[in-house]
C-alpha positions in Angstrom: -3.6 -82.1 -18.8 -4.4 -80.8 -15.5 -5.9 -81.9 -12.1 -9.1 -82.2 -14.1 -8.3 -84.6 -16.6 -11.8 -84.7 -17.9 -14.7 -82.0 -17.6 -17.6 -81.0 -19.6 -16.5 -77.4 -19.9 -13.2 -75.3 -18.4 -15.7 -72.9 -16.8 -18.3 -73.8 -14.1 -20.4 -71.3 -15.8 -21.5 -72.6 -19.6 -22.4 -68.9 -20.5 -18.6 -67.9 -19.7 -17.7 -71.1 -21.7 -19.7 -69.6 -24.9 -18.1 -66.3 -24.3 -14.5 -67.3 -24.4 -14.2 -67.1 -28.3 -15.3 -63.4 -28.3 -13.4 -62.2 -25.4 -10.2 -63.7 -27.1 -10.9 -62.7 -30.7 -8.9 -59.9 -31.0 -6.1 -61.5 -29.0 -6.2 -64.2 -31.4 -6.1 -62.2 -34.4 -2.9 -60.4 -33.0 -1.2 -63.8 -32.3 -1.9 -64.8 -36.0 -0.5 -61.8 -37.0 3.1 -62.5 -35.4 3.3 -66.1 -36.4 6.0 -66.3 -38.7 4.4 -69.1 -41.0 2.4 -67.2 -43.6 1.7 -69.9 -46.0 -0.2 -72.9 -44.5 -2.0 -74.0 -47.4 -0.1 -77.4 -47.2 -0.1 -77.5 -43.6 -1.7 -79.6 -40.9 -2.4 -77.8 -37.8 -3.0 -78.9 -34.1 -4.7 -76.8 -31.4 -4.0 -78.1 -27.9 -6.7 -76.9 -25.5 -8.9 -75.8 -28.6 -12.1 -75.2 -26.2 -14.8 -74.7 -28.8 -12.4 -74.5 -31.8 -12.3 -70.9 -32.2 -9.2 -70.1 -32.7 -8.5 -73.0 -35.4 -11.5 -71.8 -37.4 -10.2 -68.1 -37.2 -6.4 -69.5 -38.5 -8.2 -71.2 -41.4 -10.0 -68.3 -42.5 -6.9 -65.9 -42.0 -4.2 -68.3 -43.1 -6.0 -71.2 -45.0 -4.3 -74.8 -44.0 -4.8 -78.2 -45.2 -6.2 -80.1 -42.0 -6.8 -78.7 -38.5 -7.2 -80.9 -35.4 -8.0 -79.8 -32.0 -8.1 -81.5 -28.8 -9.4 -80.6 -25.1 -10.3 -82.3 -22.0 -13.9 -80.6 -22.0 -16.2 -82.7 -23.7 -19.3 -80.2 -24.0 -16.8 -77.7 -25.6 -15.8 -80.4 -28.3 -19.2 -81.3 -28.9 -19.7 -77.4 -29.6 -16.6 -77.1 -31.7 -17.9 -79.7 -33.9 -21.2 -78.1 -34.4 -19.5 -74.8 -35.0 -17.1 -76.4 -37.6 -19.5 -78.2 -39.7 -18.4 -78.5 -43.4 -14.9 -77.3 -42.3 -11.9 -79.8 -42.6 -11.4 -79.9 -38.7 -11.6 -82.5 -36.6 -11.9 -82.6 -32.7 -11.1 -85.1 -29.9 -11.6 -85.0 -26.1 -8.3 -86.0 -24.5 -5.4 -84.2 -22.9 -2.6 -85.8 -24.9 -1.5 -85.8 -28.6 0.3 -89.0 -28.0 -1.5 -90.9 -30.6 -0.3 -88.7 -33.5 3.1 -89.0 -34.4 4.9 -86.6 -36.7 1.5 -85.4 -37.8 1.5 -81.6 -37.7 3.7 -78.9 -39.1 2.1 -76.4 -37.0 0.8 -76.6 -33.1 -0.6 -73.9 -31.0 -1.4 -73.8 -27.3 -3.2 -70.5 -25.9 -3.3 -70.0 -22.3 -2.8 -73.7 -21.6 0.5 -74.6 -20.3 0.1 -73.1 -16.9 -2.5 -75.9 -16.4 -0.7 -79.0 -17.1 0.9 -80.9 -14.3 3.6 -82.7 -16.1 5.1 -80.2 -18.4 7.8 -82.4 -19.2 5.8 -85.2 -20.4 3.8 -82.5 -22.5 6.8 -81.0 -24.2 7.9 -84.8 -25.1 4.7 -85.5 -26.7 4.4 -82.1 -28.4 7.8 -82.5 -30.1 6.8 -86.4 -30.9 3.6 -84.9 -32.8 5.4 -82.4 -34.8 6.9 -83.3 -38.0 10.5 -82.6 -38.6 10.8 -78.9 -38.9 7.6 -78.4 -37.3 6.7 -75.3 -35.1 4.8 -75.1 -31.6 3.6 -71.8 -30.5 2.7 -72.0 -26.6 1.5 -68.8 -25.4 0.9 -68.1 -21.8 0.9 -65.0 -19.3 0.2 -67.0 -16.5 3.9 -67.4 -14.9 5.8 -66.0 -11.9 6.6 -62.7 -13.6 2.9 -61.8 -13.4 2.2 -59.4 -10.8 -1.3 -60.7 -10.5 -0.6 -64.4 -10.3 -1.8 -64.6 -7.0 -5.0 -62.9 -7.8 -5.8 -64.9 -11.0 -5.0 -68.3 -9.1 -8.0 -67.5 -6.7 -10.1 -66.6 -9.9 -9.1 -69.8 -11.6 -10.0 -71.9 -8.7 -13.1 -70.2 -8.1 -14.7 -70.1 -11.7 -13.0 -73.2 -13.5 -12.4 -76.8 -13.0 -8.7 -76.2 -13.1 -5.8 -74.7 -11.3 -2.8 -72.9 -12.0 0.8 -74.5 -11.9 3.4 -71.9 -10.5 6.2 -71.6 -13.2 8.6 -68.8 -14.4 9.3 -68.0 -18.0 12.7 -69.7 -17.4 11.3 -72.8 -16.3 9.0 -73.1 -19.5 11.9 -72.2 -21.5 14.3 -74.8 -20.0 11.7 -77.6 -20.0 11.1 -77.2 -23.8 14.9 -77.1 -24.4 15.5 -80.1 -22.5 12.9 -81.9 -24.7 14.5 -81.2 -27.7 12.9 -78.2 -29.0 14.9 -75.1 -30.0 13.5 -72.5 -28.3 12.8 -68.6 -28.6 10.3 -66.3 -27.2 8.8 -62.7 -27.6 6.5 -60.5 -25.7 3.0 -60.8 -26.8 3.0 -56.9 -27.7 -0.4 -56.4 -28.2 -1.2 -52.6 -28.8 -5.1 -52.7 -29.2 -7.5 -51.4 -27.0 -8.4 -52.9 -23.9 -12.2 -52.8 -22.6 -12.5 -51.6 -19.1 -15.3 -53.2 -17.2 -16.5 -55.1 -14.1 -15.6 -58.6 -14.7 -11.8 -58.4 -15.1 -8.8 -60.5 -13.7 -6.4 -57.7 -13.2 -6.1 -56.1 -10.0 -5.8 -52.6 -11.8 -6.6 -51.3 -15.3 -2.6 -50.4 -15.4 -2.0 -54.1 -15.0 -4.5 -55.1 -17.6 -2.8 -52.6 -20.2 0.7 -53.8 -19.4 -0.6 -57.6 -19.4 -1.3 -58.0 -22.9 2.1 -55.9 -23.9 4.6 -57.0 -21.7 3.7 -60.0 -19.6 2.1 -62.4 -22.0 4.5 -64.3 -23.9 4.7 -66.4 -26.9 7.1 -69.2 -27.1 8.0 -70.5 -30.6 9.4 -74.2 -30.3 10.8 -75.7 -33.3 11.7 -79.2 -34.0 14.8 -80.0 -35.7 14.7 -81.0 -39.2 
């Protein structure tokens, strides 16, 4: 997946790792609201880069699906995902590739993961193969060269996590997935909720923070042909 192909956690601080789900919850909820697939009752779902499984559990609660699977390089995070998902039809695996799952999923999601992937071409091909015909992959990221805070974020990522940012433009992401065989479309994330103001923020200004969730963060909808 990244230069840190195996790690215990994403963050070097386990408290930050545990707090990630709470911080992402409003964003995940908005993501679910803009996904076009509303009836997932018979669907199998993959979360690539699932961390502690919070997005899968939220999606299961809001749009129940048949089976869920999460994959992540962080072994401790996967252990916690399993603990937090006891009794749910969710499975988790430590790894950086879905290549062992062929035509297995109707829906796949990755939230703020693709900017960390060294070989995006291989990832695109693997995700296409993991989807059933007609399946859809939502890949979400605000880490692209159109982000005015990218340089500042790169420093934070290298200081606080086991990974690093790979510089790519929105055009590069789209072109790579198209070349792999996906039908590609995208939209701005468009989050209009309130953004907390505090000390531990990544943006270089509060104005940039407000713009990020509305205009910078991008949702790719990638569809495999039927």
